[in-house]
C-alpha positions in Angstrom: 100.8 128.5 13.0 99.2 125.8 14.8 101.7 123.3 13.4 104.5 125.4 14.9 103.0 125.9 18.2 102.3 122.2 19.1 106.0 121.1 18.8 107.0 124.2 20.7 104.7 123.6 23.5 105.7 119.9 23.8 109.3 121.1 24.0 108.4 123.5 26.9 106.4 121.0 28.9 108.7 117.9 28.4 111.6 117.5 30.9 115.0 117.5 29.3 117.4 114.7 30.4 120.9 115.1 29.2 122.2 112.0 30.8 121.5 108.6 29.2 120.8 105.5 31.4 123.9 103.6 32.3 124.3 100.3 30.4 125.0 97.0 32.3 128.1 94.9 32.0 128.4 91.2 32.8 130.4 89.9 35.6 132.7 88.0 33.2 133.3 91.2 31.1 134.0 93.2 34.3 136.5 90.7 35.5 138.3 90.7 32.0 138.4 94.5 32.2 139.9 94.8 35.7 142.5 92.0 34.9 143.7 93.9 31.6 146.9 95.8 32.2 146.5 99.4 31.3 142.8 99.5 31.3 141.7 102.7 32.8 138.8 101.5 34.9 137.5 102.2 38.4 135.6 99.2 39.7 133.4 100.1 42.9 131.3 98.1 45.2 128.6 100.4 46.2 126.9 98.3 49.0 126.7 99.2 52.5 129.8 97.7 54.3 127.8 95.7 56.8 125.9 94.0 53.8 129.3 93.1 52.6 130.3 91.6 55.7 127.4 89.2 55.8 127.2 88.5 51.9 130.7 88.4 50.6 133.3 90.5 48.8 135.4 90.4 45.8 139.0 91.8 46.0 138.6 92.5 42.2 136.9 95.9 43.3 139.3 98.9 43.7 137.2 100.1 46.7 133.9 100.0 48.4 132.1 103.4 48.3 128.5 102.9 49.5 125.9 104.7 47.4 123.4 104.3 50.2 123.8 103.3 53.8 121.5 101.7 56.3 120.2 104.2 59.0 119.3 101.9 61.8 117.5 104.8 63.6 114.8 104.9 60.9 112.7 101.7 60.6 109.9 101.2 58.0 107.2 99.3 59.9 105.2 98.4 56.8 108.1 97.1 54.8 109.8 95.7 57.9 113.2 97.2 56.8 115.5 99.8 58.0 115.7 103.1 55.8 118.5 103.3 53.2 120.0 106.9 53.1 122.0 108.6 50.3 125.9 108.7 51.0 126.2 112.5 50.8 129.9 112.2 50.0 129.4 109.6 47.3 130.5 111.9 44.3 133.5 113.3 46.2 134.6 110.0 47.2 134.3 108.6 43.6 136.3 111.7 42.5 139.0 111.0 45.1 139.1 107.4 44.2 139.6 108.4 40.5 142.4 110.9 41.4 144.2 108.2 43.4 144.3 105.9 40.4 145.4 108.8 38.2 142.2 108.8 36.3 139.5 111.4 35.7 135.6 111.7 35.1 136.1 110.3 31.6 137.4 106.8 32.8 135.3 103.7 32.8 133.5 103.3 36.2 131.7 100.2 37.1 129.5 99.9 40.1 128.2 96.8 41.7 125.5 96.3 44.4 123.8 93.1 45.6 121.4 92.6 42.7 122.4 95.2 40.2 119.1 97.1 40.2 118.6 98.6 43.7 121.9 100.5 43.9 124.3 99.5 41.0 122.1 101.0 38.2 121.0 104.0 40.2 124.5 104.7 41.4 125.7 104.5 37.8 122.9 106.8 36.6 123.6 109.1 39.4 127.2 109.5 38.5 126.2 110.1 34.7 123.9 112.8 35.7 126.8 114.5 37.6 129.3 114.6 34.8 131.0 111.2 34.6 131.1 110.3 31.2 131.5 106.4 30.9 129.8 104.5 33.8 128.4 101.0 33.8 126.9 98.6 36.4 127.4 94.9 37.0 124.3 93.0 35.6 122.6 91.2 38.5 125.1 92.6 40.8 127.2 90.7 43.3 124.8 88.0 44.5 122.4 87.7 41.5 118.8 86.7 41.3 116.7 84.3 43.3 115.8 81.0 41.9 112.1 80.8 40.9 111.7 77.0 41.5 113.3 74.0 42.7 115.1 73.1 45.9 116.6 76.5 46.0 113.7 78.5 45.3 114.1 82.0 46.8 117.7 81.8 47.3 120.0 84.1 45.3 121.7 81.3 43.3 121.1 82.5 39.7 123.7 84.8 37.7 125.5 87.8 39.5 129.1 87.9 40.3 129.2 85.1 42.9 127.2 82.6 40.7 129.2 83.4 37.5 132.4 81.8 38.8 134.1 85.0 39.6 136.5 85.2 42.7 135.0 86.2 45.9 135.3 85.5 49.5 133.4 85.8 52.8 136.3 87.9 54.2 136.6 91.6 53.7 139.6 93.4 52.5 140.5 96.0 55.4 142.3 98.2 52.8 139.3 98.4 50.4 136.3 98.5 52.8 134.6 101.9 53.6 135.1 103.3 56.9 133.9 106.8 57.4 
């Protein structure tokens, strides 16, 4: 009887998670997918539009739909940053973007943020948890990682979309940028 109770108790106290973590995809593989005719993919830049304005943009994305946006009325004194708040319309806006391309929640969705980890992966995981079945995020995001040593130490010059030779510009495509 004790042998049966322990597994049952573990099952009852262990939280269930039905969605798996979203896998990453390289910038080069993303570029190849979005260039392939007939591929059913929605490529989203999930950064705040103001961030895009200062860092750069790739027209390879279908659309900019922020996962989180800066709230300039809330400042974190300790971290010296403005608060980032969830875009409450994120899922509905992704659904609308899929519909506009003639796709559904089973299509491949690729998200990209600045570094890949702050919003790219969390936005992909968020979509998986809400019933989207095939979501990935761009490994190291748009800007990539910071150099650990050398003359460019601390600068984001390692990997990511910009540093992998993928097309990008300092100019924003007004037809693709998020405007609430």
